[in-house]
C-alpha positions in Angstrom: -125.2 58.0 -47.3 -125.9 56.2 -49.8 -123.8 52.8 -50.5 -122.5 53.0 -54.7 -123.4 49.5 -54.5 -127.2 49.5 -54.3 -127.1 52.5 -57.2 -127.3 52.0 -61.3 -124.7 53.1 -63.1 -126.9 56.3 -64.2 -128.2 56.8 -60.8 -123.9 57.2 -59.6 -123.7 58.9 -62.7 -126.2 61.8 -60.9 -124.6 61.6 -57.9 -121.4 62.5 -58.9 -122.6 65.1 -61.1 -124.3 66.5 -58.2 -121.3 66.2 -56.0 -119.4 68.3 -58.1 -121.3 70.8 -59.1 -121.9 71.3 -54.6 -117.8 71.4 -55.0 -118.7 74.3 -56.9 -116.6 72.4 -60.1 -116.6 74.4 -63.4 -118.8 73.2 -66.0 -116.3 72.3 -68.1 -115.2 69.7 -65.2 -118.0 68.1 -64.3 -118.3 68.1 -68.4 -114.6 66.7 -68.4 -115.8 63.7 -65.4 -118.8 63.2 -66.7 -117.1 62.0 -70.4 -114.5 60.0 -68.7 -117.1 58.1 -67.2 -118.7 57.3 -70.2 -115.3 56.5 -72.0 -114.9 53.8 -69.7 -118.7 52.9 -69.7 -118.0 52.3 -73.4 -115.4 50.3 -73.1 -116.1 48.1 -70.0 -119.5 46.9 -71.9 -118.1 46.3 -75.3 -114.9 44.3 -73.4 -117.4 42.0 -71.9 -120.4 42.2 -74.3 -123.0 43.6 -71.5 -125.7 46.0 -71.7 -125.1 47.5 -69.2 -123.0 48.1 -66.2 -123.1 46.7 -62.3 -121.3 48.1 -59.6 -121.2 45.3 -57.7 -119.2 43.2 -60.5 -116.8 46.3 -60.9 -113.3 44.6 -59.5 -109.7 46.4 -59.2 -108.6 44.3 -61.7 -111.2 45.8 -64.6 -109.4 50.0 -63.7 -106.3 48.5 -64.2 -107.2 47.0 -67.2 -108.5 49.8 -68.3 -105.7 51.9 -67.0 -103.3 48.8 -69.6 -106.4 49.7 -72.8 -105.4 53.6 -72.7 -101.3 53.1 -72.4 -101.2 50.3 -75.2 -104.3 50.2 -77.6 -105.0 54.1 -77.5 -101.8 55.4 -76.4 -102.7 58.3 -74.3 -100.0 61.0 -72.7 -100.2 59.9 -69.1 -101.9 62.9 -68.3 -104.5 62.6 -70.0 -104.5 58.1 -68.4 -103.9 60.1 -65.0 -107.2 62.4 -65.5 -109.0 59.2 -66.9 -108.4 56.8 -63.7 -108.7 59.6 -61.7 -111.9 59.9 -62.0 -112.5 56.7 -61.4 -111.6 56.3 -58.0 
C-alpha cells in the first residue's frame, strides 16, 4: 500500500479518483468529491499563504478549522458541510 504521507497532493487526488472508479462510483460522485478536495486545497493554501499542500503538514486542527469556516463564514448547510468533511477523511 502506498503511504499518503509520501505523496504529493496531486498524486493523492489521482489515487483517490482511481479508488472511487474501482468502487464503481458515478462520474458525478467522483466529480463532487474532487471538487470538495479542490475547495479544501484552495482554502488551505489561501489561509497559510502557501503555493502547495504538504500532506505531512496537515493536522486534525486544519480539518476542524475548515469545518468551522464552512459553518461560520460560508454558512453552508449541514449536509453540504458533512459531505465536504467526509470527503477529506
